[in-house]
ChimeraX commands (.cxc) that place a marker at each C-alpha (Angstrom):
marker #1 position 129.75,45.81,183.59 radius 0.5
marker #1 position 131.69,41.64,184.49 radius 0.5
marker #1 position 133.89,42.74,187.15 radius 0.5
marker #1 position 136.73,41.26,184.81 radius 0.5
marker #1 position 135.88,44.30,182.53 radius 0.5
marker #1 position 135.85,46.54,185.38 radius 0.5
marker #1 position 139.02,45.36,186.73 radius 0.5
marker #1 position 140.91,45.33,183.19 radius 0.5
marker #1 position 139.72,48.71,183.39 radius 0.5
marker #1 position 141.19,49.91,186.97 radius 0.5
marker #1 position 144.26,47.73,185.94 radius 0.5
marker #1 position 145.03,49.59,183.24 radius 0.5
marker #1 position 144.18,53.27,184.53 radius 0.5
marker #1 position 147.07,51.99,187.22 radius 0.5
marker #1 position 149.66,50.89,184.57 radius 0.5
marker #1 position 148.98,54.40,183.20 radius 0.5
marker #1 position 148.35,56.30,186.45 radius 0.5
marker #1 position 151.02,54.92,188.70 radius 0.5
marker #1 position 153.92,56.04,186.12 radius 0.5
marker #1 position 152.44,59.25,183.93 radius 0.5
marker #1 position 152.45,62.26,186.92 radius 0.5
marker #1 position 148.66,62.88,186.40 radius 0.5
marker #1 position 147.86,60.92,189.98 radius 0.5
marker #1 position 146.78,57.05,190.27 radius 0.5
marker #1 position 145.08,57.96,193.40 radius 0.5
marker #1 position 142.42,60.16,191.70 radius 0.5
marker #1 position 141.79,58.34,188.84 radius 0.5
marker #1 position 140.62,54.86,191.02 radius 0.5
marker #1 position 138.45,57.06,193.35 radius 0.5
marker #1 position 136.77,58.99,190.72 radius 0.5
marker #1 position 136.46,56.97,187.72 radius 0.5
marker #1 position 134.65,54.57,189.56 radius 0.5
marker #1 position 132.08,56.64,191.26 radius 0.5
marker #1 position 131.70,58.39,188.40 radius 0.5
marker #1 position 130.96,55.28,186.63 radius 0.5
marker #1 position 128.80,53.29,189.50 radius 0.5
marker #1 position 131.56,50.56,190.04 radius 0.5
marker #1 position 130.35,49.65,193.22 radius 0.5
marker #1 position 131.88,45.71,193.85 radius 0.5
marker #1 position 133.03,45.23,196.86 radius 0.5
marker #1 position 136.33,43.17,195.27 radius 0.5
marker #1 position 137.13,46.25,193.59 radius 0.5
marker #1 position 137.12,48.94,196.89 radius 0.5
marker #1 position 138.84,46.47,198.94 radius 0.5
marker #1 position 142.40,46.31,199.85 radius 0.5
marker #1 position 142.55,43.41,198.28 radius 0.5
marker #1 position 142.55,44.59,195.18 radius 0.5
marker #1 position 144.60,48.07,195.81 radius 0.5
marker #1 position 147.54,44.67,196.88 radius 0.5
marker #1 position 147.22,43.49,193.66 radius 0.5
marker #1 position 147.20,46.56,191.68 radius 0.5
marker #1 position 150.39,47.71,192.87 radius 0.5
marker #1 position 152.46,44.33,192.67 radius 0.5
marker #1 position 151.52,45.22,188.84 radius 0.5
marker #1 position 153.60,48.49,189.00 radius 0.5
marker #1 position 155.97,46.82,190.96 radius 0.5
marker #1 position 156.74,44.28,188.22 radius 0.5
marker #1 position 156.75,46.82,185.68 radius 0.5
marker #1 position 159.11,48.90,187.38 radius 0.5
marker #1 position 160.91,46.16,188.57 radius 0.5
marker #1 position 161.08,44.74,184.89 radius 0.5
marker #1 position 162.10,47.51,183.04 radius 0.5
marker #1 position 164.42,48.77,184.99 radius 0.5
marker #1 position 165.69,45.02,186.16 radius 0.5
marker #1 position 169.75,45.71,185.19 radius 0.5
marker #1 position 169.36,48.76,187.65 radius 0.5
marker #1 position 167.64,46.92,190.50 radius 0.5
marker #1 position 169.77,44.06,190.41 radius 0.5
marker #1 position 172.89,46.95,190.47 radius 0.5
marker #1 position 171.98,48.80,193.34 radius 0.5
marker #1 position 170.93,45.41,195.51 radius 0.5
marker #1 position 174.42,44.21,194.66 radius 0.5
marker #1 position 175.99,47.60,195.46 radius 0.5
marker #1 position 174.21,47.72,198.76 radius 0.5
marker #1 position 175.44,44.80,200.19 radius 0.5
marker #1 position 178.89,45.32,198.58 radius 0.5
marker #1 position 178.66,48.90,200.64 radius 0.5
marker #1 position 177.76,47.38,203.24 radius 0.5
marker #1 position 180.93,44.46,202.96 radius 0.5
marker #1 position 183.42,46.97,202.26 radius 0.5
marker #1 position 181.93,49.93,204.74 radius 0.5
marker #1 position 181.96,52.28,202.14 radius 0.5
marker #1 position 178.82,53.46,200.20 radius 0.5
marker #1 position 181.52,55.70,198.13 radius 0.5
marker #1 position 183.55,53.42,196.81 radius 0.5
marker #1 position 181.68,53.15,193.39 radius 0.5
marker #1 position 178.55,54.15,192.11 radius 0.5
marker #1 position 176.21,51.37,192.39 radius 0.5
marker #1 position 176.93,51.99,196.24 radius 0.5
marker #1 position 176.39,55.72,196.10 radius 0.5
marker #1 position 173.10,55.16,193.96 radius 0.5
marker #1 position 171.67,53.16,196.45 radius 0.5
marker #1 position 172.79,54.62,199.32 radius 0.5
marker #1 position 170.86,57.71,198.01 radius 0.5
marker #1 position 167.49,55.53,196.70 radius 0.5
marker #1 position 167.84,54.30,200.34 radius 0.5
marker #1 position 168.02,57.96,202.08 radius 0.5
marker #1 position 165.35,59.03,199.65 radius 0.5
marker #1 position 163.56,56.73,200.64 radius 0.5
marker #1 position 162.83,57.29,204.20 radius 0.5
marker #1 position 160.90,60.36,204.34 radius 0.5
marker #1 position 158.03,58.53,202.20 radius 0.5
marker #1 position 158.36,54.94,204.15 radius 0.5
marker #1 position 158.65,57.06,207.24 radius 0.5
marker #1 position 155.68,59.13,206.81 radius 0.5
marker #1 position 153.76,56.60,205.07 radius 0.5
marker #1 position 153.67,54.02,207.99 radius 0.5
marker #1 position 152.55,57.16,210.22 radius 0.5
marker #1 position 149.91,58.99,208.64 radius 0.5
marker #1 position 148.34,57.24,205.15 radius 0.5
marker #1 position 145.29,55.08,207.16 radius 0.5
marker #1 position 144.71,58.78,208.67 radius 0.5
marker #1 position 145.55,60.58,204.73 radius 0.5
marker #1 position 143.33,57.81,202.80 radius 0.5
marker #1 position 140.28,58.09,204.94 radius 0.5
marker #1 position 140.22,61.98,205.96 radius 0.5
marker #1 position 141.95,63.36,202.08 radius 0.5
marker #1 position 139.97,60.98,199.29 radius 0.5
marker #1 position 137.75,63.74,198.82 radius 0.5
marker #1 position 136.88,65.31,195.06 radius 0.5
marker #1 position 138.11,68.32,196.13 radius 0.5
marker #1 position 140.96,67.63,198.19 radius 0.5
marker #1 position 142.15,65.42,194.42 radius 0.5
marker #1 position 140.83,68.62,192.18 radius 0.5
marker #1 position 142.62,70.50,194.65 radius 0.5
marker #1 position 145.64,68.63,194.16 radius 0.5
marker #1 position 145.28,67.95,190.08 radius 0.5
marker #1 position 145.81,71.77,190.15 radius 0.5
marker #1 position 147.91,72.63,192.43 radius 0.5
marker #1 position 150.68,70.50,191.59 radius 0.5
marker #1 position 150.08,70.92,188.06 radius 0.5
marker #1 position 151.04,74.62,188.33 radius 0.5
marker #1 position 154.62,73.21,190.57 radius 0.5
marker #1 position 154.85,70.82,187.59 radius 0.5
marker #1 position 154.74,73.92,184.94 radius 0.5
marker #1 position 156.87,76.40,187.22 radius 0.5
marker #1 position 159.36,73.44,187.33 radius 0.5
marker #1 position 159.66,73.16,183.97 radius 0.5
marker #1 position 160.11,76.85,183.41 radius 0.5
marker #1 position 162.30,77.89,185.75 radius 0.5
marker #1 position 164.59,74.58,185.27 radius 0.5
marker #1 position 168.33,74.95,184.43 radius 0.5
marker #1 position 168.43,70.87,183.32 radius 0.5
marker #1 position 172.16,70.65,183.69 radius 0.5
marker #1 position 172.83,68.39,185.93 radius 0.5
marker #1 position 173.01,64.59,185.61 radius 0.5
marker #1 position 172.84,61.61,188.50 radius 0.5
marker #1 position 176.42,61.23,188.81 radius 0.5
marker #1 position 176.35,64.20,190.98 radius 0.5
marker #1 position 173.80,63.67,192.74 radius 0.5
marker #1 position 174.28,64.60,196.44 radius 0.5
marker #1 position 172.26,63.11,199.43 radius 0.5
marker #1 position 170.71,66.20,199.93 radius 0.5
marker #1 position 169.20,66.01,196.71 radius 0.5
marker #1 position 168.72,62.40,197.08 radius 0.5
marker #1 position 166.56,63.30,200.71 radius 0.5
marker #1 position 164.28,66.42,198.58 radius 0.5
marker #1 position 163.46,64.35,196.05 radius 0.5
marker #1 position 162.88,61.97,198.47 radius 0.5
marker #1 position 160.80,64.31,200.49 radius 0.5
marker #1 position 158.59,65.06,197.77 radius 0.5
marker #1 position 157.89,61.55,197.21 radius 0.5
marker #1 position 156.33,62.26,200.91 radius 0.5
marker #1 position 153.99,64.48,199.58 radius 0.5
marker #1 position 152.41,62.28,197.21 radius 0.5
marker #1 position 150.38,60.46,199.76 radius 0.5
marker #1 position 148.13,64.08,199.72 radius 0.5
marker #1 position 145.56,61.82,196.80 radius 0.5
marker #1 position 146.09,63.72,193.53 radius 0.5
marker #1 position 149.60,64.71,193.81 radius 0.5
marker #1 position 151.27,62.11,191.76 radius 0.5
marker #1 position 154.74,61.17,193.03 radius 0.5
marker #1 position 156.27,61.03,189.49 radius 0.5
marker #1 position 154.45,64.45,189.04 radius 0.5
marker #1 position 156.23,65.79,192.33 radius 0.5
marker #1 position 159.47,63.93,192.21 radius 0.5
marker #1 position 160.09,64.74,188.67 radius 0.5
marker #1 position 159.16,68.65,189.43 radius 0.5
marker #1 position 161.84,68.06,192.25 radius 0.5
marker #1 position 164.67,67.24,190.10 radius 0.5
marker #1 position 163.88,69.46,187.95 radius 0.5
marker #1 position 163.84,72.68,191.08 radius 0.5
marker #1 position 167.49,70.98,192.12 radius 0.5
marker #1 position 169.17,71.38,188.16 radius 0.5
marker #1 position 168.47,67.76,186.98 radius 0.5
marker #1 position 167.14,67.41,183.03 radius 0.5
marker #1 position 163.86,65.67,182.67 radius 0.5
marker #1 position 165.12,62.01,181.68 radius 0.5
marker #1 position 167.36,62.30,184.65 radius 0.5
marker #1 position 164.67,63.64,187.38 radius 0.5
marker #1 position 162.58,60.99,185.76 radius 0.5
marker #1 position 165.02,58.14,185.70 radius 0.5
marker #1 position 165.95,58.57,189.37 radius 0.5
marker #1 position 162.06,59.43,189.99 radius 0.5
marker #1 position 160.84,55.67,189.32 radius 0.5
marker #1 position 163.62,54.09,190.83 radius 0.5
marker #1 position 163.04,55.51,194.42 radius 0.5
marker #1 position 159.39,54.20,193.66 radius 0.5
marker #1 position 160.64,50.82,193.94 radius 0.5
marker #1 position 161.24,50.85,197.54 radius 0.5
marker #1 position 157.99,52.45,198.06 radius 0.5
marker #1 position 155.81,50.61,196.22 radius 0.5
marker #1 position 157.15,47.30,197.24 radius 0.5
marker #1 position 156.72,48.59,201.22 radius 0.5
marker #1 position 153.38,49.53,200.47 radius 0.5
marker #1 position 152.14,46.23,199.20 radius 0.5
marker #1 position 154.11,44.35,201.56 radius 0.5
marker #1 position 152.37,46.33,204.85 radius 0.5
marker #1 position 148.87,45.04,202.96 radius 0.5
marker #1 position 149.45,41.24,202.28 radius 0.5
marker #1 position 148.22,40.65,205.48 radius 0.5
marker #1 position 144.84,40.81,203.38 radius 0.5
marker #1 position 145.87,37.32,201.70 radius 0.5
marker #1 position 146.55,35.84,205.07 radius 0.5
marker #1 position 142.65,34.18,205.12 radius 0.5
marker #1 position 142.58,33.06,201.66 radius 0.5
marker #1 position 140.83,34.70,198.76 radius 0.5
marker #1 position 137.37,33.29,197.87 radius 0.5
marker #1 position 138.43,31.44,194.68 radius 0.5
marker #1 position 135.67,34.28,192.51 radius 0.5
marker #1 position 137.81,36.87,193.57 radius 0.5
marker #1 position 140.77,34.87,192.39 radius 0.5
marker #1 position 140.34,35.73,188.57 radius 0.5
marker #1 position 139.44,39.36,188.45 radius 0.5
marker #1 position 142.93,39.72,191.03 radius 0.5
marker #1 position 144.87,38.22,188.52 radius 0.5
marker #1 position 143.72,39.99,185.52 radius 0.5
marker #1 position 144.00,43.90,187.45 radius 0.5
marker #1 position 147.55,42.63,188.38 radius 0.5
marker #1 position 147.64,41.64,184.69 radius 0.5
marker #1 position 146.83,44.65,183.17 radius 0.5
marker #1 position 148.13,46.81,185.92 radius 0.5
marker #1 position 151.94,45.20,185.01 radius 0.5
marker #1 position 151.45,45.40,181.31 radius 0.5
marker #1 position 150.58,49.25,180.88 radius 0.5
marker #1 position 152.64,50.15,184.28 radius 0.5
marker #1 position 155.68,48.69,181.80 radius 0.5
marker #1 position 154.83,50.31,178.47 radius 0.5
marker #1 position 154.20,54.24,180.40 radius 0.5
marker #1 position 157.90,53.80,181.82 radius 0.5
marker #1 position 158.79,53.23,178.38 radius 0.5
marker #1 position 157.06,55.20,176.41 radius 0.5
marker #1 position 156.95,58.62,179.58 radius 0.5
marker #1 position 161.02,58.07,179.56 radius 0.5
marker #1 position 161.29,58.12,175.76 radius 0.5
marker #1 position 158.74,61.53,175.54 radius 0.5
marker #1 position 160.91,63.12,178.43 radius 0.5
marker #1 position 163.98,63.47,175.90 radius 0.5
marker #1 position 162.20,65.82,173.37 radius 0.5
marker #1 position 158.78,67.46,175.39 radius 0.5
marker #1 position 157.84,69.03,178.65 radius 0.5
marker #1 position 155.75,67.85,181.16 radius 0.5
marker #1 position 153.08,71.00,180.25 radius 0.5
marker #1 position 151.01,68.19,178.32 radius 0.5
marker #1 position 150.39,66.35,181.72 radius 0.5
marker #1 position 149.98,70.31,182.68 radius 0.5
marker #1 position 147.39,70.48,180.93 radius 0.5
marker #1 position 145.64,67.31,181.57 radius 0.5
marker #1 position 145.27,67.69,185.59 radius 0.5
marker #1 position 144.33,70.86,185.15 radius 0.5
marker #1 position 140.94,69.48,182.88 radius 0.5
marker #1 position 140.98,66.56,184.83 radius 0.5
marker #1 position 140.25,68.63,188.00 radius 0.5
marker #1 position 137.60,70.34,185.85 radius 0.5
marker #1 position 135.61,67.28,185.55 radius 0.5
marker #1 position 136.16,66.13,188.70 radius 0.5
marker #1 position 134.43,69.55,189.69 radius 0.5
marker #1 position 131.26,69.85,187.74 radius 0.5
marker #1 position 131.13,66.51,188.41 radius 0.5
marker #1 position 130.50,66.46,191.72 radius 0.5
marker #1 position 130.24,69.92,192.70 radius 0.5
marker #1 position 128.40,71.81,189.78 radius 0.5
marker #1 position 125.96,69.25,187.72 radius 0.5
marker link #1:1,2 radius 0.2
marker link #1:2,3 radius 0.2
marker link #1:3,4 radius 0.2
marker link #1:4,5 radius 0.2
marker link #1:5,6 radius 0.2
marker link #1:6,7 radius 0.2
marker link #1:7,8 radius 0.2
marker link #1:8,9 radius 0.2
marker link #1:9,10 radius 0.2
marker link #1:10,11 radius 0.2
marker link #1:11,12 radius 0.2
marker link #1:12,13 radius 0.2
marker link #1:13,14 radius 0.2
marker link #1:14,15 radius 0.2
marker link #1:15,16 radius 0.2
marker link #1:16,17 radius 0.2
marker link #1:17,18 radius 0.2
marker link #1:18,19 radius 0.2
marker link #1:19,20 radius 0.2
marker link #1:20,21 radius 0.2
marker link #1:21,22 radius 0.2
marker link #1:22,23 radius 0.2
marker link #1:23,24 radius 0.2
marker link #1:24,25 radius 0.2
marker link #1:25,26 radius 0.2
marker link #1:26,27 radius 0.2
marker link #1:27,28 radius 0.2
marker link #1:28,29 radius 0.2
marker link #1:29,30 radius 0.2
marker link #1:30,31 radius 0.2
marker link #1:31,32 radius 0.2
marker link #1:32,33 radius 0.2
marker link #1:33,34 radius 0.2
marker link #1:34,35 radius 0.2
marker link #1:35,36 radius 0.2
marker link #1:36,37 radius 0.2
marker link #1:37,38 radius 0.2
marker link #1:38,39 radius 0.2
marker link #1:39,40 radius 0.2
marker link #1:40,41 radius 0.2
marker link #1:41,42 radius 0.2
marker link #1:42,43 radius 0.2
marker link #1:43,44 radius 0.2
marker link #1:44,45 radius 0.2
marker link #1:45,46 radius 0.2
marker link #1:46,47 radius 0.2
marker link #1:47,48 radius 0.2
marker link #1:48,49 radius 0.2
marker link #1:49,50 radius 0.2
marker link #1:50,51 radius 0.2
marker link #1:51,52 radius 0.2
marker link #1:52,53 radius 0.2
marker link #1:53,54 radius 0.2
marker link #1:54,55 radius 0.2
marker link #1:55,56 radius 0.2
marker link #1:56,57 radius 0.2
marker link #1:57,58 radius 0.2
marker link #1:58,59 radius 0.2
marker link #1:59,60 radius 0.2
marker link #1:60,61 radius 0.2
marker link #1:61,62 radius 0.2
marker link #1:62,63 radius 0.2
marker link #1:63,64 radius 0.2
marker link #1:64,65 radius 0.2
marker link #1:65,66 radius 0.2
marker link #1:66,67 radius 0.2
marker link #1:67,68 radius 0.2
marker link #1:68,69 radius 0.2
marker link #1:69,70 radius 0.2
marker link #1:70,71 radius 0.2
marker link #1:71,72 radius 0.2
marker link #1:72,73 radius 0.2
marker link #1:73,74 radius 0.2
marker link #1:74,75 radius 0.2
marker link #1:75,76 radius 0.2
marker link #1:76,77 radius 0.2
marker link #1:77,78 radius 0.2
marker link #1:78,79 radius 0.2
marker link #1:79,80 radius 0.2
marker link #1:80,81 radius 0.2
marker link #1:81,82 radius 0.2
marker link #1:82,83 radius 0.2
marker link #1:83,84 radius 0.2
marker link #1:84,85 radius 0.2
marker link #1:85,86 radius 0.2
marker link #1:86,87 radius 0.2
marker link #1:87,88 radius 0.2
marker link #1:88,89 radius 0.2
marker link #1:89,90 radius 0.2
marker link #1:90,91 radius 0.2
marker link #1:91,92 radius 0.2
marker link #1:92,93 radius 0.2
marker link #1:93,94 radius 0.2
marker link #1:94,95 radius 0.2
marker link #1:95,96 radius 0.2
marker link #1:96,97 radius 0.2
marker link #1:97,98 radius 0.2
marker link #1:98,99 radius 0.2
marker link #1:99,100 radius 0.2
marker link #1:100,101 radius 0.2
marker link #1:101,102 radius 0.2
marker link #1:102,103 radius 0.2
marker link #1:103,104 radius 0.2
marker link #1:104,105 radius 0.2
marker link #1:105,106 radius 0.2
marker link #1:106,107 radius 0.2
marker link #1:107,108 radius 0.2
marker link #1:108,109 radius 0.2
marker link #1:109,110 radius 0.2
marker link #1:110,111 radius 0.2
marker link #1:111,112 radius 0.2
marker link #1:112,113 radius 0.2
marker link #1:113,114 radius 0.2
marker link #1:114,115 radius 0.2
marker link #1:115,116 radius 0.2
marker link #1:116,117 radius 0.2
marker link #1:117,118 radius 0.2
marker link #1:118,119 radius 0.2
marker link #1:119,120 radius 0.2
marker link #1:120,121 radius 0.2
marker link #1:121,122 radius 0.2
marker link #1:122,123 radius 0.2
marker link #1:123,124 radius 0.2
marker link #1:124,125 radius 0.2
marker link #1:125,126 radius 0.2
marker link #1:126,127 radius 0.2
marker link #1:127,128 radius 0.2
marker link #1:128,129 radius 0.2
marker link #1:129,130 radius 0.2
marker link #1:130,131 radius 0.2
marker link #1:131,132 radius 0.2
marker link #1:132,133 radius 0.2
marker link #1:133,134 radius 0.2
marker link #1:134,135 radius 0.2
marker link #1:135,136 radius 0.2
marker link #1:136,137 radius 0.2
marker link #1:137,138 radius 0.2
marker link #1:138,139 radius 0.2
marker link #1:139,140 radius 0.2
marker link #1:140,141 radius 0.2
marker link #1:141,142 radius 0.2
marker link #1:142,143 radius 0.2
marker link #1:143,144 radius 0.2
marker link #1:144,145 radius 0.2
marker link #1:145,146 radius 0.2
marker link #1:146,147 radius 0.2
marker link #1:147,148 radius 0.2
marker link #1:148,149 radius 0.2
marker link #1:149,150 radius 0.2
marker link #1:150,151 radius 0.2
marker link #1:151,152 radius 0.2
marker link #1:152,153 radius 0.2
marker link #1:153,154 radius 0.2
marker link #1:154,155 radius 0.2
marker link #1:155,156 radius 0.2
marker link #1:156,157 radius 0.2
marker link #1:157,158 radius 0.2
marker link #1:158,159 radius 0.2
marker link #1:159,160 radius 0.2
marker link #1:160,161 radius 0.2
marker link #1:161,162 radius 0.2
marker link #1:162,163 radius 0.2
marker link #1:163,164 radius 0.2
marker link #1:164,165 radius 0.2
marker link #1:165,166 radius 0.2
marker link #1:166,167 radius 0.2
marker link #1:167,168 radius 0.2
marker link #1:168,169 radius 0.2
marker link #1:169,170 radius 0.2
marker link #1:170,171 radius 0.2
marker link #1:171,172 radius 0.2
marker link #1:172,173 radius 0.2
marker link #1:173,174 radius 0.2
marker link #1:174,175 radius 0.2
marker link #1:175,176 radius 0.2
marker link #1:176,177 radius 0.2
marker link #1:177,178 radius 0.2
marker link #1:178,179 radius 0.2
marker link #1:179,180 radius 0.2
marker link #1:180,181 radius 0.2
marker link #1:181,182 radius 0.2
marker link #1:182,183 radius 0.2
marker link #1:183,184 radius 0.2
marker link #1:184,185 radius 0.2
marker link #1:185,186 radius 0.2
marker link #1:186,187 radius 0.2
marker link #1:187,188 radius 0.2
marker link #1:188,189 radius 0.2
marker link #1:189,190 radius 0.2
marker link #1:190,191 radius 0.2
marker link #1:191,192 radius 0.2
marker link #1:192,193 radius 0.2
marker link #1:193,194 radius 0.2
marker link #1:194,195 radius 0.2
marker link #1:195,196 radius 0.2
marker link #1:196,197 radius 0.2
marker link #1:197,198 radius 0.2
marker link #1:198,199 radius 0.2
marker link #1:199,200 radius 0.2
marker link #1:200,201 radius 0.2
marker link #1:201,202 radius 0.2
marker link #1:202,203 radius 0.2
marker link #1:203,204 radius 0.2
marker link #1:204,205 radius 0.2
marker link #1:205,206 radius 0.2
marker link #1:206,207 radius 0.2
marker link #1:207,208 radius 0.2
marker link #1:208,209 radius 0.2
marker link #1:209,210 radius 0.2
marker link #1:210,211 radius 0.2
marker link #1:211,212 radius 0.2
marker link #1:212,213 radius 0.2
marker link #1:213,214 radius 0.2
marker link #1:214,215 radius 0.2
marker link #1:215,216 radius 0.2
marker link #1:216,217 radius 0.2
marker link #1:217,218 radius 0.2
marker link #1:218,219 radius 0.2
marker link #1:219,220 radius 0.2
marker link #1:220,221 radius 0.2
marker link #1:221,222 radius 0.2
marker link #1:222,223 radius 0.2
marker link #1:223,224 radius 0.2
marker link #1:224,225 radius 0.2
marker link #1:225,226 radius 0.2
marker link #1:226,227 radius 0.2
marker link #1:227,228 radius 0.2
marker link #1:228,229 radius 0.2
marker link #1:229,230 radius 0.2
marker link #1:230,231 radius 0.2
marker link #1:231,232 radius 0.2
marker link #1:232,233 radius 0.2
marker link #1:233,234 radius 0.2
marker link #1:234,235 radius 0.2
marker link #1:235,236 radius 0.2
marker link #1:236,237 radius 0.2
marker link #1:237,238 radius 0.2
marker link #1:238,239 radius 0.2
marker link #1:239,240 radius 0.2
marker link #1:240,241 radius 0.2
marker link #1:241,242 radius 0.2
marker link #1:242,243 radius 0.2
marker link #1:243,244 radius 0.2
marker link #1:244,245 radius 0.2
marker link #1:245,246 radius 0.2
marker link #1:246,247 radius 0.2
marker link #1:247,248 radius 0.2
marker link #1:248,249 radius 0.2
marker link #1:249,250 radius 0.2
marker link #1:250,251 radius 0.2
marker link #1:251,252 radius 0.2
marker link #1:252,253 radius 0.2
marker link #1:253,254 radius 0.2
marker link #1:254,255 radius 0.2
marker link #1:255,256 radius 0.2
marker link #1:256,257 radius 0.2
marker link #1:257,258 radius 0.2
marker link #1:258,259 radius 0.2
marker link #1:259,260 radius 0.2
marker link #1:260,261 radius 0.2
marker link #1:261,262 radius 0.2
marker link #1:262,263 radius 0.2
marker link #1:263,264 radius 0.2
marker link #1:264,265 radius 0.2
marker link #1:265,266 radius 0.2
marker link #1:266,267 radius 0.2
marker link #1:267,268 radius 0.2
marker link #1:268,269 radius 0.2
marker link #1:269,270 radius 0.2
marker link #1:270,271 radius 0.2
marker link #1:271,272 radius 0.2
marker link #1:272,273 radius 0.2
view
């Protein structure tokens, strides 16, 4: 399989799995190993940055108006020295509060987690454990709150849950939406805040890794990088759009079962066969 086709497949996988509650890391680690894709570029930090830029484009495009309002609200809150004067300023502060745990722990632990935890056993275990958490959240949630009632404590707790997604196999959307459900928010509201919360985290992760571009990119690598970015952005946008619609009428249990099945595939492929 040529590099361009591999980068297309991985771009599609990144776009879908970054926002669906099934773990992008688990898929991007396991699928190349199953198919024996060992291309240096596709396993590089440069390609990782390209895929994350694609998902960043996707979430900002879908929530463009919200993003503009959050930025405007943040600076308005600074200017007025009051973040509780209107909804936009207040929500911008809550997103900032929710970002802090993941930002702090990401800088502190990311390299250690990436080197120690990206094993098939950890991925399968995380897929199963968080799948159970998602199922239990759906079973017990009251789903009566709206984001207009989001408190500072709730934002911090959802942000702390987002930090747990540093463990490969967890799924940022899966754990944050589940936490929102546990706190009493309905699925769509929990997903909306989860995706807004992902914007600064994905942007921060991409910015921290942009140093790889300092030394330039070989000409032969430009096309696969652009392809990966494009398909990551396209399928990320579609994943958000249809997942938000899906949550209006359905539980996350379909994705719970998918997590269990994928974990079983990992166990069979790497430990039994």
